[in-house]
C-alpha positions in Angstrom: 0.0 0.0 0.0 1.4 3.4 -0.9 2.1 5.8 2.0 -0.2 8.8 2.2 0.4 11.6 4.7 -2.4 13.8 5.9 -2.1 17.4 7.1 -1.9 16.7 10.8 1.5 14.9 11.3 3.8 12.4 9.9 2.9 10.2 12.8 0.4 7.6 11.6 -1.5 7.3 14.8 -2.2 11.0 14.9 -3.1 10.9 11.2 -5.3 7.9 11.7 -7.5 9.3 14.5 -11.1 10.2 14.0 -11.3 14.0 13.6 -13.4 14.3 16.7 -10.9 12.3 18.7 -7.9 14.3 17.3 -9.7 17.5 18.3 -9.4 16.3 22.0 -5.6 16.5 21.9 -4.5 18.7 19.0 -4.1 21.9 20.9 -2.0 20.2 23.5 0.5 18.6 21.1 3.9 20.3 21.0 6.7 19.5 18.5 9.9 18.4 20.2 13.3 17.1 19.1 14.3 13.5 19.7 18.0 13.6 20.7 20.1 10.5 20.2 20.5 8.6 23.5 18.0 10.7 25.4 16.0 8.5 27.9 12.3 9.5 27.8 11.1 6.8 30.1 12.8 5.4 33.2 11.8 2.1 34.7 9.5 2.5 37.7 9.2 6.3 37.3 5.8 7.7 36.3 5.8 9.3 32.9 4.8 12.9 32.3 4.6 12.8 28.5 4.0 10.5 25.7 5.7 10.9 22.3 4.4 10.4 18.8 7.5 10.2 16.6 7.3 11.8 13.2 10.9 11.0 12.3 13.5 8.9 14.2 13.1 5.8 16.3 12.6 4.9 19.9 14.1 1.8 21.5 12.5 0.0 24.5 15.3 -1.6 26.5 15.3 -4.2 29.3 18.0 -3.6 31.8 19.2 -6.5 33.8 22.2 -4.6 35.1 24.4 -1.7 34.1 26.2 -3.9 31.6 23.4 -6.2 30.4 20.9 -4.2 28.3 18.8 -5.8 25.5 16.3 -4.2 23.2 12.8 -5.6 23.4 10.9 -3.3 21.0 11.1 -0.3 18.8 8.7 2.4 17.6 8.9 5.1 15.0 6.3 7.1 13.0 3.9 4.2 13.2 3.5 4.4 16.9 4.0 6.1 20.3 5.8 5.9 23.6 3.9 5.1 26.8 1.6 2.5 25.5 1.2 1.2 29.0 -0.9 4.4 29.7 -3.6 2.8 27.6 -3.7 -0.1 30.1 -4.1 2.3 33.1 -0.5 2.0 34.1 1.7 5.1 34.3 4.8 3.3 35.4 7.0 1.8 32.7 8.7 -1.5 33.2 11.5 -0.8 30.7 13.6 2.2 29.7 12.7 4.0 26.4 15.6 5.7 24.6 16.0 7.7 21.5 17.8 5.2 19.1 17.6 7.4 16.0 17.4 11.1 16.3 14.5 13.0 14.9 11.4 14.8 16.1 8.0 14.0 17.6 4.8 15.5 18.8 4.7 15.4 22.6 1.5 15.2 24.7 1.2 15.4 28.5 0.1 12.1 30.0 -2.8 13.7 31.8 -4.2 15.0 28.5 -4.1 11.6 27.0 -5.8 10.1 30.1 -8.6 12.6 29.8 -9.0 12.1 26.1 -9.3 8.3 26.3 -11.7 8.7 29.2 -13.9 10.9 27.0 -13.7 8.7 23.9 -13.9 4.9 23.9 -13.3 5.0 20.1 -9.9 6.7 20.7 -9.0 4.3 23.4 -9.8 1.3 21.2 -7.8 2.8 18.3 -4.7 3.3 20.4 -5.1 -0.1 22.0 -4.7 -1.7 18.5 -1.2 -0.2 18.4 -0.5 -1.6 21.9 -1.5 -5.0 20.6 0.8 -4.6 17.6 3.6 -3.6 19.9 3.0 -6.6 22.0 3.3 -8.9 19.0 6.5 -7.1 18.0 8.0 -7.8 21.5 7.0 -11.4 21.3 8.6 -11.7 17.9 11.8 -10.2 19.3 11.8 -12.7 22.1 11.3 -15.5 19.6 14.2 -14.2 17.4 16.5 -13.8 20.4 15.8 -17.3 21.5 15.9 -19.2 18.3 17.4 -17.2 15.4 21.1 -17.1 14.4 23.0 -13.9 14.8 22.9 -13.2 11.1 19.1 -13.6 11.1 18.7 -11.4 14.1 21.0 -8.7 12.8 19.2 -8.7 9.4 15.9 -8.3 11.2 17.1 -5.4 13.3 18.5 -3.6 10.2 15.2 -4.1 8.4 13.1 -2.9 11.3 15.3 0.3 11.6 15.2 0.8 7.8 11.4 0.6 7.9 11.4 3.7 10.2 14.0 6.0 8.7 14.2 8.3 5.7 16.8 7.1 3.2 19.0 4.0 3.4 21.7 5.1 5.8 21.5 3.9 9.4 23.6 5.7 12.0 24.7 2.9 14.2 27.9 1.5 15.8 29.0 -2.0 16.3 28.9 -1.4 20.1 25.3 -0.3 19.9 24.3 -3.3 17.8 26.0 -5.6 20.3 24.0 -4.0 23.1 20.7 -4.1 21.3 21.1 -7.7 20.2 22.7 -8.8 23.5 25.7 -10.4 21.9 29.4 -9.8 21.8 30.8 -7.0 19.7 33.2 -9.3 17.7 30.3 -11.4 16.6 28.5 -8.3 15.3 31.6 -7.2 13.4 32.0 -10.6 11.8 28.4 -10.8 10.8 28.3 -7.3 9.3 31.3 -8.3 7.2 29.5 -11.4 6.0 26.4 -9.3 5.0 28.6 -6.8 3.3 30.4 -9.6 1.4 27.0 -10.7 0.1 26.3 -7.2 -1.2 23.4 -6.7 1.2 24.9 -3.7 3.1 27.8 -1.3 3.1 29.3 -1.0 6.6 31.5 2.0 7.4 32.6 3.5 10.7 29.5 4.7 12.5 26.9 3.9 9.9 25.5 1.1 7.7 23.9 1.6 4.2 21.2 -0.9 3.2 21.8 -2.0 -0.4 19.5 -5.0 -0.8 16.4 -5.2 1.3 15.1 -8.3 -0.4 18.4 -10.0 0.4 18.2 -9.0 4.1 14.6 -10.3 4.3 15.8 -13.6 2.9 18.7 -13.7 5.4 16.3 -12.9 8.2 14.8 -16.4 7.5 11.3 -15.7 8.8 12.3 -13.8 11.9 11.1 -10.5 10.2 7.7 -9.8 8.8 5.1 -11.3 11.2 4.9 -8.2 13.5 4.7 -5.9 10.4 1.9 -7.9 8.9 0.0 -7.9 12.2 0.4 -4.1 12.4 -1.2 -3.8 9.0 -4.0 -6.2 10.0 -4.7 -4.2 13.2 -4.2 -0.6 12.0 -5.2 -1.0 8.3 -2.0 0.0 6.5 1.6 -0.9 6.0 3.7 1.7 7.9 7.0 0.8 6.3 8.6 3.5 4.2 8.9 2.5 0.5 10.0 4.1 -2.7 9.5 7.9 -2.9 8.1 8.0 0.6 11.6 7.4 1.9 12.4 10.9 0.7 9.3 12.9 1.7 10.0 16.4 3.0 9.1 17.2 6.6 5.6 18.6 6.8 4.4 21.6 8.8 4.2 21.0 12.5 0.8 20.7 14.2 -0.6 24.1 14.8 1.7 25.9 12.4 
């Protein structure tokens, strides 16, 4: 399905809301930068704001200790942070970091709570995203438990590529080893293997995707289920394709 952006925002949840539901929050949305490595949710601390990314990517990270982090989910323009708010829980279990810099529309958590209390339709709509995120997390657990490193790395590259403009991913080997809960040398060897197959170009601090189809084949079924379920639940394919990878930034809400 081709990507169609409305006048509200590049965030697909904001664009997909019923006009009456969007009216409940639109005056309280504020554009904000997503700065790489910023932590927008801390485990066990009540959140003040939820974020609807328009560009960039958030990473949900489980922290076993200071040296044992693992990524359990990601969200970009297809979603939001603070999905647990929709389940009447203001306290996050995991940290949420900015993995890819960009910008978002920010909304105070109290405003969201009031809006979903007023509109069952809005609550149900956003819960469909929560369900899609739950499926993504389960798929990540499955991949981490059963897939080979080359399959898991290909999946991660595809998921990030889905959510960015262009084909260049700003990422280091150290970051990949943290996100995939594996040793850095293993990441380096696997990247060289993918590069040798012509699927990517790996340089210091960034990776360029050259062959998506090849990466999907290498992912060996670990990628695609969560994306298909998002389409089933929300009614469209959120992944950037073709010309939509180069769309200009729209006017911010309220401009």
